[in-house]
N, CA, C and O atoms as CSV, one atom per row, in Angstrom:
chain,resi,resn,atom,element,x,y,z
A,1,UNK,N,N,115.887,-68.435,12.190
A,1,UNK,CA,C,116.114,-69.100,13.460
A,1,UNK,C,C,117.230,-68.382,14.198
A,1,UNK,O,O,118.260,-68.026,13.625
A,2,UNK,N,N,117.001,-68.189,15.435
A,2,UNK,CA,C,117.932,-67.444,16.245
A,2,UNK,C,C,119.273,-68.152,16.362
A,2,UNK,O,O,119.334,-69.313,16.766
A,3,UNK,N,N,120.322,-67.469,16.018
A,3,UNK,CA,C,121.673,-68.010,16.160
A,3,UNK,C,C,122.189,-68.777,14.963
A,3,UNK,O,O,123.399,-68.824,14.741
A,4,UNK,N,N,121.310,-69.377,14.189
A,4,UNK,CA,C,121.747,-70.207,13.059
A,4,UNK,C,C,122.316,-69.328,11.950
A,4,UNK,O,O,123.365,-69.640,11.385
A,5,UNK,N,N,121.635,-68.240,11.640
A,5,UNK,CA,C,122.115,-67.338,10.593
A,5,UNK,C,C,123.475,-66.760,10.979
A,5,UNK,O,O,124.366,-66.659,10.136
A,6,UNK,N,N,123.637,-66.385,12.238
A,6,UNK,CA,C,124.897,-65.824,12.708
A,6,UNK,C,C,126.024,-66.851,12.625
A,6,UNK,O,O,127.148,-66.516,12.249
A,7,UNK,N,N,125.724,-68.097,12.974
A,7,UNK,CA,C,126.718,-69.172,12.877
A,7,UNK,C,C,127.124,-69.377,11.425
A,7,UNK,O,O,128.312,-69.471,11.119
A,8,UNK,N,N,126.143,-69.447,10.531
A,8,UNK,CA,C,126.410,-69.625,9.110
A,8,UNK,C,C,127.266,-68.472,8.579
A,8,UNK,O,O,128.224,-68.688,7.838
A,9,UNK,N,N,126.912,-67.267,8.963
A,9,UNK,CA,C,127.659,-66.082,8.523
A,9,UNK,C,C,129.102,-66.136,9.029
A,9,UNK,O,O,130.031,-65.825,8.283
A,10,UNK,N,N,129.292,-66.520,10.268
A,10,UNK,CA,C,130.632,-66.619,10.852
A,10,UNK,C,C,131.479,-67.658,10.111
A,10,UNK,O,O,132.641,-67.401,9.796
A,11,UNK,N,N,130.907,-68.818,9.836
A,11,UNK,CA,C,131.631,-69.884,9.135
A,11,UNK,C,C,132.054,-69.407,7.744
A,11,UNK,O,O,133.210,-69.565,7.351
A,12,UNK,N,N,131.119,-68.830,7.013
A,12,UNK,CA,C,131.411,-68.415,5.639
A,12,UNK,C,C,132.421,-67.271,5.612
A,12,UNK,O,O,133.342,-67.284,4.794
A,13,UNK,N,N,132.265,-66.296,6.481
A,13,UNK,CA,C,133.211,-65.174,6.503
A,13,UNK,C,C,134.617,-65.626,6.879
A,13,UNK,O,O,135.595,-64.988,6.489
A,14,UNK,N,N,134.731,-66.714,7.629
A,14,UNK,CA,C,136.039,-67.252,8.007
A,14,UNK,C,C,136.744,-67.914,6.828
A,14,UNK,O,O,137.970,-68.030,6.826
A,15,UNK,N,N,135.984,-68.346,5.834
A,15,UNK,CA,C,136.534,-69.087,4.695
A,15,UNK,C,C,136.939,-68.161,3.551
A,15,UNK,O,O,137.974,-68.376,2.920
A,16,UNK,N,N,136.135,-67.137,3.277
A,16,UNK,CA,C,136.318,-66.320,2.079
A,16,UNK,C,C,137.402,-65.249,2.236
A,16,UNK,O,O,137.811,-64.923,3.350
A,17,UNK,N,N,137.860,-64.709,1.102
A,17,UNK,CA,C,138.847,-63.621,1.101
A,17,UNK,C,C,138.179,-62.252,1.218
A,17,UNK,O,O,138.814,-61.281,1.629
A,18,UNK,N,N,136.894,-62.176,0.854
A,18,UNK,CA,C,136.155,-60.909,0.873
A,18,UNK,C,C,134.940,-61.015,1.804
A,18,UNK,O,O,133.806,-61.074,1.328
A,19,UNK,N,N,135.163,-61.041,3.118
A,19,UNK,CA,C,134.037,-61.235,4.048
A,19,UNK,C,C,133.005,-60.107,3.999
A,19,UNK,O,O,131.846,-60.317,4.357
A,20,UNK,N,N,133.409,-58.924,3.563
A,20,UNK,CA,C,132.471,-57.807,3.497
A,20,UNK,C,C,131.428,-57.991,2.394
A,20,UNK,O,O,130.407,-57.303,2.388
A,21,UNK,N,N,131.679,-58.915,1.461
A,21,UNK,CA,C,130.731,-59.149,0.371
A,21,UNK,C,C,129.799,-60.334,0.633
A,21,UNK,O,O,129.013,-60.706,-0.238
A,22,UNK,N,N,129.881,-60.924,1.817
A,22,UNK,CA,C,129.011,-62.053,2.157
A,22,UNK,C,C,127.616,-61.528,2.489
A,22,UNK,O,O,127.457,-60.647,3.335
A,23,UNK,N,N,126.606,-62.082,1.811
A,23,UNK,CA,C,125.209,-61.729,2.080
A,23,UNK,C,C,124.433,-63.013,2.343
A,23,UNK,O,O,124.514,-63.968,1.570
A,24,UNK,N,N,123.687,-63.030,3.430
A,24,UNK,CA,C,122.869,-64.188,3.755
A,24,UNK,C,C,121.446,-63.711,3.982
A,24,UNK,O,O,121.181,-62.858,4.829
A,25,UNK,N,N,120.539,-64.283,3.205
A,25,UNK,CA,C,119.118,-63.932,3.322
A,25,UNK,C,C,118.393,-65.129,3.923
A,25,UNK,O,O,118.504,-66.248,3.422
A,26,UNK,N,N,117.658,-64.890,4.987
A,26,UNK,CA,C,116.916,-65.944,5.677
A,26,UNK,C,C,115.455,-65.883,5.239
A,26,UNK,O,O,114.800,-64.848,5.365
A,27,UNK,N,N,114.953,-67.009,4.721
A,27,UNK,CA,C,113.562,-67.089,4.293
A,27,UNK,C,C,112.866,-68.129,5.177
A,27,UNK,O,O,112.975,-69.329,4.927
A,28,UNK,N,N,112.151,-67.668,6.210
A,28,UNK,CA,C,111.514,-68.609,7.131
A,28,UNK,C,C,110.253,-69.235,6.541
A,28,UNK,O,O,109.493,-68.587,5.821
A,29,UNK,N,N,110.053,-70.497,6.862
A,29,UNK,CA,C,108.846,-71.208,6.478
A,29,UNK,C,C,108.283,-71.892,7.713
A,29,UNK,O,O,108.790,-71.707,8.819
A,30,UNK,N,N,107.233,-72.683,7.519
A,30,UNK,CA,C,106.609,-73.351,8.654
A,30,UNK,C,C,107.543,-74.374,9.301
A,30,UNK,O,O,107.722,-74.393,10.518
A,31,UNK,N,N,108.135,-75.225,8.455
A,31,UNK,CA,C,109.033,-76.262,8.985
A,31,UNK,C,C,110.455,-76.154,8.457
A,31,UNK,O,O,111.371,-76.783,8.986
A,32,UNK,N,N,110.635,-75.355,7.410
A,32,UNK,CA,C,111.934,-75.241,6.747
A,32,UNK,C,C,112.358,-73.780,6.691
A,32,UNK,O,O,111.542,-72.898,6.421
A,33,UNK,N,N,113.632,-73.531,6.946
A,33,UNK,CA,C,114.197,-72.202,6.797
A,33,UNK,C,C,115.233,-72.289,5.677
A,33,UNK,O,O,116.121,-73.141,5.700
A,34,UNK,N,N,115.102,-71.392,4.697
A,34,UNK,CA,C,116.035,-71.371,3.577
A,34,UNK,C,C,117.013,-70.218,3.785
A,34,UNK,O,O,116.615,-69.093,4.087
A,35,UNK,N,N,118.291,-70.519,3.617
A,35,UNK,CA,C,119.326,-69.496,3.695
A,35,UNK,C,C,119.945,-69.342,2.314
A,35,UNK,O,O,120.555,-70.273,1.789
A,36,UNK,N,N,119.783,-68.157,1.731
A,36,UNK,CA,C,120.392,-67.866,0.436
A,36,UNK,C,C,121.715,-67.161,0.701
A,36,UNK,O,O,121.754,-66.098,1.322
A,37,UNK,N,N,122.791,-67.761,0.224
A,37,UNK,CA,C,124.130,-67.243,0.478
A,37,UNK,C,C,124.715,-66.684,-0.816
A,37,UNK,O,O,124.731,-67.356,-1.847
A,38,UNK,N,N,125.189,-65.454,-0.744
A,38,UNK,CA,C,125.887,-64.833,-1.877
A,38,UNK,C,C,127.271,-64.409,-1.395
A,38,UNK,O,O,127.418,-63.821,-0.324
A,39,UNK,N,N,128.280,-64.719,-2.205
A,39,UNK,CA,C,129.650,-64.304,-1.913
A,39,UNK,C,C,130.227,-63.669,-3.177
A,39,UNK,O,O,129.614,-63.726,-4.244
A,40,UNK,N,N,131.396,-63.070,-3.052
A,40,UNK,CA,C,132.076,-62.503,-4.219
A,40,UNK,C,C,132.348,-63.634,-5.215
A,40,UNK,O,O,132.620,-64.762,-4.805
A,41,UNK,N,N,132.278,-63.345,-6.513
A,41,UNK,CA,C,132.483,-64.400,-7.524
A,41,UNK,C,C,133.790,-65.183,-7.342
A,41,UNK,O,O,133.833,-66.392,-7.571
A,42,UNK,N,N,134.844,-64.490,-6.932
A,42,UNK,CA,C,136.126,-65.183,-6.746
A,42,UNK,C,C,136.156,-66.075,-5.505
A,42,UNK,O,O,137.052,-66.908,-5.364
A,43,UNK,N,N,135.185,-65.908,-4.605
A,43,UNK,CA,C,135.110,-66.740,-3.399
A,43,UNK,C,C,134.172,-67.939,-3.551
A,43,UNK,O,O,134.104,-68.789,-2.663
A,44,UNK,N,N,133.461,-68.008,-4.655
A,44,UNK,CA,C,132.478,-69.071,-4.850
A,44,UNK,C,C,133.118,-70.456,-4.749
A,44,UNK,O,O,132.556,-71.357,-4.125
A,45,UNK,N,N,134.280,-70.623,-5.355
A,45,UNK,CA,C,134.971,-71.905,-5.310
A,45,UNK,C,C,135.386,-72.305,-3.909
A,45,UNK,O,O,135.388,-73.489,-3.574
A,46,UNK,N,N,135.739,-71.321,-3.085
A,46,UNK,CA,C,136.141,-71.620,-1.701
A,46,UNK,C,C,134.968,-72.135,-0.881
A,46,UNK,O,O,135.130,-73.024,-0.045
A,47,UNK,N,N,133.786,-71.574,-1.122
A,47,UNK,CA,C,132.597,-71.991,-0.382
A,47,UNK,C,C,132.143,-73.385,-0.812
A,47,UNK,O,O,131.729,-74.198,0.015
A,48,UNK,N,N,132.227,-73.649,-2.111
A,48,UNK,CA,C,131.790,-74.951,-2.618
A,48,UNK,C,C,132.831,-76.022,-2.302
A,48,UNK,O,O,132.481,-77.127,-1.888
A,49,UNK,N,N,134.099,-75.699,-2.496
A,49,UNK,CA,C,135.170,-76.643,-2.184
A,49,UNK,C,C,135.346,-77.702,-3.258
A,49,UNK,O,O,134.554,-77.805,-4.196
A,50,UNK,N,N,136.382,-78.469,-3.100
A,50,UNK,CA,C,136.675,-79.531,-4.057
A,50,UNK,C,C,135.583,-80.592,-3.996
A,50,UNK,O,O,135.320,-81.172,-2.943
A,51,UNK,N,N,134.959,-80.832,-5.132
A,51,UNK,CA,C,133.856,-81.794,-5.265
A,51,UNK,C,C,132.703,-81.496,-4.304
A,51,UNK,O,O,131.952,-82.398,-3.933
A,52,UNK,N,N,132.569,-80.235,-3.907
A,52,UNK,CA,C,131.457,-79.829,-3.042
A,52,UNK,C,C,131.628,-80.185,-1.580
A,52,UNK,O,O,130.670,-80.127,-0.811
A,53,UNK,N,N,132.827,-80.551,-1.191
A,53,UNK,CA,C,133.036,-81.007,0.195
A,53,UNK,C,C,132.823,-79.910,1.234
A,53,UNK,O,O,132.233,-80.156,2.286
A,54,UNK,N,N,133.296,-78.708,0.945
A,54,UNK,CA,C,133.134,-77.612,1.905
A,54,UNK,C,C,131.659,-77.263,2.075
A,54,UNK,O,O,131.180,-77.098,3.197
A,55,UNK,N,N,130.944,-77.151,0.962
A,55,UNK,CA,C,129.511,-76.842,1.027
A,55,UNK,C,C,128.758,-77.926,1.797
A,55,UNK,O,O,127.863,-77.627,2.588
A,56,UNK,N,N,129.124,-79.171,1.563
A,56,UNK,CA,C,128.464,-80.277,2.261
A,56,UNK,C,C,128.732,-80.214,3.770
A,56,UNK,O,O,127.838,-80.463,4.578
A,57,UNK,N,N,129.964,-79.880,4.134
A,57,UNK,CA,C,130.312,-79.773,5.557
A,57,UNK,C,C,129.541,-78.637,6.229
A,57,UNK,O,O,129.043,-78.792,7.343
A,58,UNK,N,N,129.446,-77.497,5.545
A,58,UNK,CA,C,128.683,-76.360,6.083
A,58,UNK,C,C,127.224,-76.752,6.252
A,58,UNK,O,O,126.613,-76.461,7.280
A,59,UNK,N,N,126.664,-77.415,5.238
A,59,UNK,CA,C,125.257,-77.842,5.311
A,59,UNK,C,C,125.027,-78.820,6.463
A,59,UNK,O,O,123.996,-78.756,7.133
A,60,UNK,N,N,125.975,-79.721,6.695
A,60,UNK,CA,C,125.856,-80.703,7.780
A,60,UNK,C,C,125.825,-80.008,9.141
A,60,UNK,O,O,124.999,-80.337,9.992
A,61,UNK,N,N,126.715,-79.057,9.339
A,61,UNK,CA,C,126.769,-78.332,10.619
A,61,UNK,C,C,125.469,-77.568,10.853
A,61,UNK,O,O,124.882,-77.648,11.932
A,62,UNK,N,N,125.025,-76.833,9.846
A,62,UNK,CA,C,123.808,-76.019,9.985
A,62,UNK,C,C,122.573,-76.909,10.157
A,62,UNK,O,O,121.661,-76.564,10.909
A,63,UNK,N,N,122.541,-78.050,9.465
A,63,UNK,CA,C,121.408,-78.973,9.614
A,63,UNK,C,C,121.329,-79.504,11.039
A,63,UNK,O,O,120.241,-79.609,11.605
A,64,UNK,N,N,122.472,-79.836,11.618
A,64,UNK,CA,C,122.497,-80.360,12.988
A,64,UNK,C,C,122.004,-79.316,13.988
A,64,UNK,O,O,121.212,-79.630,14.876
A,65,UNK,N,N,122.464,-78.093,13.848
A,65,UNK,CA,C,122.043,-77.017,14.749
A,65,UNK,C,C,120.551,-76.732,14.574
A,65,UNK,O,O,119.837,-76.516,15.554
A,66,UNK,N,N,120.086,-76.732,13.334
A,66,UNK,CA,C,118.679,-76.442,13.046
A,66,UNK,C,C,117.747,-77.505,13.605
A,66,UNK,O,O,116.681,-77.188,14.134
A,67,UNK,N,N,118.145,-78.757,13.490
A,67,UNK,CA,C,117.311,-79.842,14.010
A,67,UNK,C,C,117.129,-79.730,15.518
A,67,UNK,O,O,116.070,-80.064,16.047
A,68,UNK,N,N,118.166,-79.259,16.207
A,68,UNK,CA,C,118.041,-79.061,17.653
A,68,UNK,C,C,117.004,-77.984,17.965
A,68,UNK,O,O,116.400,-77.983,19.037
A,69,UNK,N,N,116.808,-77.079,17.026
A,69,UNK,CA,C,115.826,-76.004,17.204
A,69,UNK,C,C,114.467,-76.379,16.629
A,69,UNK,O,O,113.531,-75.581,16.676
A,70,UNK,N,N,114.351,-77.597,16.083
A,70,UNK,CA,C,113.066,-78.095,15.618
A,70,UNK,C,C,112.687,-77.744,14.192
A,70,UNK,O,O,111.525,-77.888,13.814
A,71,UNK,N,N,113.632,-77.290,13.400
A,71,UNK,CA,C,113.350,-76.955,12.007
A,71,UNK,C,C,114.414,-77.559,11.107
A,71,UNK,O,O,115.469,-78.002,11.562
A,72,UNK,N,N,114.105,-77.564,9.816
A,72,UNK,CA,C,115.067,-78.026,8.833
A,72,UNK,C,C,115.637,-76.813,8.114
A,72,UNK,O,O,114.900,-75.879,7.798
A,73,UNK,N,N,116.938,-76.817,7.852
A,73,UNK,CA,C,117.568,-75.693,7.160
A,73,UNK,C,C,118.050,-76.144,5.791
A,73,UNK,O,O,118.588,-77.240,5.632
A,74,UNK,N,N,117.848,-75.286,4.815
A,74,UNK,CA,C,118.323,-75.529,3.453
A,74,UNK,C,C,119.227,-74.352,3.102
A,74,UNK,O,O,118.838,-73.194,3.248
A,75,UNK,N,N,120.430,-74.658,2.639
A,75,UNK,CA,C,121.368,-73.608,2.246
A,75,UNK,C,C,121.506,-73.618,0.741
A,75,UNK,O,O,121.869,-74.631,0.143
A,76,UNK,N,N,121.213,-72.481,0.134
A,76,UNK,CA,C,121.371,-72.327,-1.323
A,76,UNK,C,C,122.509,-71.348,-1.549
A,76,UNK,O,O,122.478,-70.216,-1.066
A,77,UNK,N,N,123.509,-71.796,-2.287
A,77,UNK,CA,C,124.639,-70.936,-2.614
A,77,UNK,C,C,124.362,-70.355,-3.994
A,77,UNK,O,O,124.331,-71.077,-4.991
A,78,UNK,N,N,124.161,-69.034,-4.038
A,78,UNK,CA,C,123.795,-68.353,-5.274
A,78,UNK,C,C,125.008,-67.709,-5.913
A,78,UNK,O,O,125.947,-67.302,-5.229
A,79,UNK,N,N,124.975,-67.621,-7.235
A,79,UNK,CA,C,126.077,-66.969,-7.961
A,79,UNK,C,C,125.793,-65.507,-8.120
A,79,UNK,O,O,126.599,-64.782,-8.704
């Protein structure tokens, strides 16, 4: 989806210590777009956050933007 991947990338790169190691793969589907996010191993905790709060906040923002574009977004944080 246009703009959503860039927004997600901007948010994640702003949080991590190693922004050059951020990789986001977009897998488009009919109604759902999956974003696979990979970060440096030492940045994984920053993306997930305490009790998953940061990851949940990122997912909420991306879900809201995606719904305005008529699709559902799923973010998978990979190790």
